[in-house]
C-alpha positions in Angstrom: 0.0 0.0 0.0 1.1 3.6 -0.5 2.4 5.2 2.6 4.0 8.4 3.8 3.3 11.8 2.3 1.7 10.1 -0.8 -0.8 8.1 1.2 -4.5 8.7 0.3 -6.1 11.4 2.4 -2.8 13.1 3.3 -2.2 16.7 2.6 0.3 17.3 -0.3 3.5 18.6 1.2 6.1 19.5 -1.4 9.1 18.9 0.8 10.2 15.9 2.8 9.8 17.6 6.1 9.2 20.9 7.8 11.4 20.3 10.8 14.1 22.9 11.6 15.9 21.0 14.4 18.8 18.6 13.9 16.6 15.5 13.4 19.3 13.9 11.3 21.8 13.7 14.1 20.6 10.6 16.0 20.4 8.4 12.9 23.8 9.7 11.8 25.4 8.8 15.1 23.6 5.4 15.0 25.0 4.7 11.6 28.5 5.7 12.6 28.3 3.5 15.7 27.1 0.5 13.9 29.5 1.0 11.0 32.5 1.2 13.5 31.6 -2.1 15.1 30.9 -3.9 11.8 34.2 -2.8 10.3 36.2 -3.6 13.4 34.6 -7.0 14.0 34.9 -8.0 10.3 38.5 -7.0 10.1 39.4 -8.8 13.3 37.4 -11.9 12.6 39.3 -12.5 9.3 42.7 -11.4 10.6 43.5 -14.9 11.9 46.1 -13.9 14.5 46.6 -12.3 17.9 43.5 -13.8 19.4 45.1 -16.1 22.1 47.5 -15.3 24.9 49.0 -18.6 25.9 50.7 -17.4 29.1 47.4 -16.3 30.6 44.9 -18.2 28.5 43.2 -15.1 27.2 40.9 -15.8 24.3 39.1 -13.1 22.4 35.3 -13.6 22.1 35.5 -13.1 18.3 37.3 -16.4 18.0 35.4 -18.4 20.6 34.8 -21.3 20.4 37.8 -22.1 18.2 37.3 -25.6 17.0 39.4 -26.1 13.9 43.0 -27.2 13.3 43.7 -23.6 12.2 43.5 -22.6 15.9 46.8 -22.1 17.7 47.7 -24.6 20.4 45.8 -24.2 23.6 43.0 -21.9 22.2 40.6 -24.8 21.5 38.9 -25.2 24.8 36.4 -27.7 23.4 38.6 -29.6 21.0 39.3 -29.3 17.3 36.4 -30.9 15.4 37.4 -30.0 11.9 40.5 -29.5 9.8 42.2 -26.4 8.5 40.0 -23.6 7.4 40.5 -21.5 4.3 41.3 -17.8 4.8 37.7 -16.7 3.9 36.2 -18.6 6.8 36.7 -16.9 10.2 37.9 -19.2 13.0 34.9 -18.2 15.1 32.5 -19.3 12.4 30.5 -21.6 14.7 29.1 -18.8 16.9 29.4 -15.6 14.8 26.5 -16.3 12.4 24.1 -16.9 15.3 25.3 -13.9 17.3 24.9 -11.8 14.2 21.4 -13.2 13.8 20.6 -12.5 17.4 21.6 -8.9 17.1 20.0 -8.3 13.7 16.6 -9.6 14.9 16.9 -7.9 18.3 14.0 -5.6 18.9 16.2 -2.6 19.7 18.6 -3.1 16.8 15.7 -3.4 14.5 14.5 0.0 15.6 18.0 1.4 15.3 18.8 0.2 11.8 15.2 0.6 10.5 15.4 4.3 11.3 19.1 5.0 10.5 20.0 2.6 7.6 16.6 2.1 6.0 15.2 5.5 7.1 11.8 3.8 7.8 11.1 6.3 9.3 14.3 8.2 9.9 12.5 10.6 12.4 9.0 11.8 13.4 7.4 14.0 10.8 10.0 13.1 8.2 8.8 11.3 5.0 10.2 7.9 4.2 12.2 7.6 0.9 9.8 4.7 -0.3 6.2 4.6 -1.3 5.4 0.9 -0.5 5.3 -0.8 2.8 4.8 -4.6 3.6 6.0 -4.7 7.2 7.8 -7.9 8.3 5.6 -10.2 6.2 7.9 -10.9 3.3 11.5 -12.2 2.9 13.9 -11.2 4.3 12.1 -9.4 7.1 9.9 -12.3 7.9 13.1 -13.9 9.3 12.8 -11.5 12.2 10.5 -14.1 13.7 13.5 -16.3 14.4 14.7 -14.0 17.2 13.6 -16.3 20.0 15.6 -19.2 18.5 18.7 -17.0 18.1 18.2 -16.0 21.8 18.5 -19.7 22.8 21.8 -20.1 20.9 23.1 -16.7 22.2 22.6 -18.1 25.7 24.8 -21.1 24.9 27.5 -18.8 23.5 27.3 -16.7 26.7 28.0 -19.8 28.6 31.0 -20.5 26.4 32.3 -17.0 27.0 31.8 -17.5 30.7 33.9 -20.6 30.6 36.6 -18.7 28.6 36.7 -16.0 31.3 37.0 -18.6 34.1 39.9 -20.6 32.5 41.7 -17.3 31.9 42.5 -17.0 35.6 45.8 -18.7 34.7 49.5 -17.9 35.5 52.5 -18.8 33.3 53.7 -21.4 35.9 50.4 -23.3 35.6 48.7 -22.0 38.8 46.0 -19.5 39.4 46.7 -15.9 38.2 44.9 -12.7 37.7 45.6 -9.6 35.6 43.9 -6.7 33.9 42.9 -9.0 31.1 40.8 -11.0 33.5 39.0 -7.9 34.7 38.2 -7.0 31.1 37.0 -10.5 30.2 34.9 -10.7 33.3 33.2 -7.3 32.7 32.5 -8.3 29.1 30.9 -11.5 30.1 28.7 -9.8 32.7 27.6 -7.2 30.2 26.9 -9.9 27.6 24.7 -11.8 30.1 22.9 -8.6 31.0 22.2 -7.8 27.4 21.1 -11.4 26.6 18.8 -11.7 29.6 17.3 -8.2 29.0 16.0 -9.5 25.6 12.3 -9.1 25.0 12.1 -12.8 24.1 13.6 -13.7 27.5 11.0 -11.5 29.2 8.2 -13.3 27.3 9.7 -16.7 28.2 9.8 -15.7 31.9 6.3 -14.4 32.2 4.4 -14.5 28.9 1.2 -16.4 28.3 0.2 -16.3 31.9 -3.3 -15.3 32.9 -2.6 -15.0 36.6 0.8 -14.1 38.0 -0.4 -15.0 41.5 -0.6 -18.6 40.4 3.0 -18.6 39.1 5.1 -16.8 41.8 8.4 -18.1 40.6 7.9 -17.1 37.0 6.5 -13.7 38.2 9.7 -13.1 40.1 11.8 -14.0 37.1 9.6 -11.7 35.0 10.1 -8.8 37.3 13.9 -9.2 37.3 14.1 -9.5 33.5 11.7 -6.5 33.2 14.2 -4.4 35.2 16.9 -5.4 32.8 14.6 -4.9 29.8 14.2 -1.2 30.3 18.0 -0.9 29.8 18.1 -3.1 26.7 19.1 -0.2 24.4 22.0 0.9 26.7 23.1 -2.7 27.1 23.0 -3.2 23.4 25.5 -0.4 22.8 27.6 -1.2 25.9 28.2 -4.7 24.8 29.4 -3.6 21.4 32.0 -1.5 23.2 33.0 -4.2 25.7 33.4 -6.8 22.8 35.7 -4.4 20.9 37.6 -3.5 24.1 38.1 -7.1 25.1 39.3 -8.1 21.6 41.6 -5.1 21.3 43.2 -5.8 24.7 43.8 -9.5 23.9 45.2 -8.5 20.5 47.6 -6.0 22.0 48.9 -8.5 24.6 49.0 -11.4 22.1 51.0 -9.3 19.6 53.5 -8.2 22.3 52.6 -4.5 21.8 51.8 -4.2 25.5 52.2 -6.4 28.6 49.4 -7.6 30.7 49.1 -5.8 34.1 49.3 -8.7 36.6 47.8 -8.6 40.1 48.4 -12.2 41.1 
């Protein structure tokens, strides 16, 4: 159907909008933020080096789990199931597609890139650049309905990242150790769990399809906890992009020998 300023019954306005404020700034910042992460994550995922610090067992989340024979010794916490990978397949290929799917179908990210990338709509009272609208009823947008299933897999990946953070409490002599890298890995895992559990699908799983909360006190309690996280879903979505890049950058700098890890224990 025809939408926007050309919709039937709408007044004919010769310009796209009559706003005089900087309505274009939020979508511009969103585009810059998303582009920064996509470019960084893509470059690092295909770099194929400086992702593992053997002395301290630091593994960047972009390469976890590392399950091929291309992975350096020690970085495959769950074994090496397949042979050498060609350069065009990232070593974190097992988790990356599902994490990308989880973020792309996330309710907040949908709002973010619908408005900034697709300009649908870019801002209130600003006409869209298209005249037809089909919602999320056709391919590829109908795949947004897979979000709940991506959520389940994201939970498994968060468990793997948690394991990576735990085994990283390692010292070169084989005992228990702790450094700045451990703090960064731990903060990243906490933020990833907060973002994952603040998901709208998680909130629905906790308390959806119930007629009486009083008859389900445990699920009601879970729903209230998730709801408190859910109101921060947007902030957590951006924070985790930052913690993922920071964690990977720190591991890369230590693994390359550019800096030394600050050790506490």
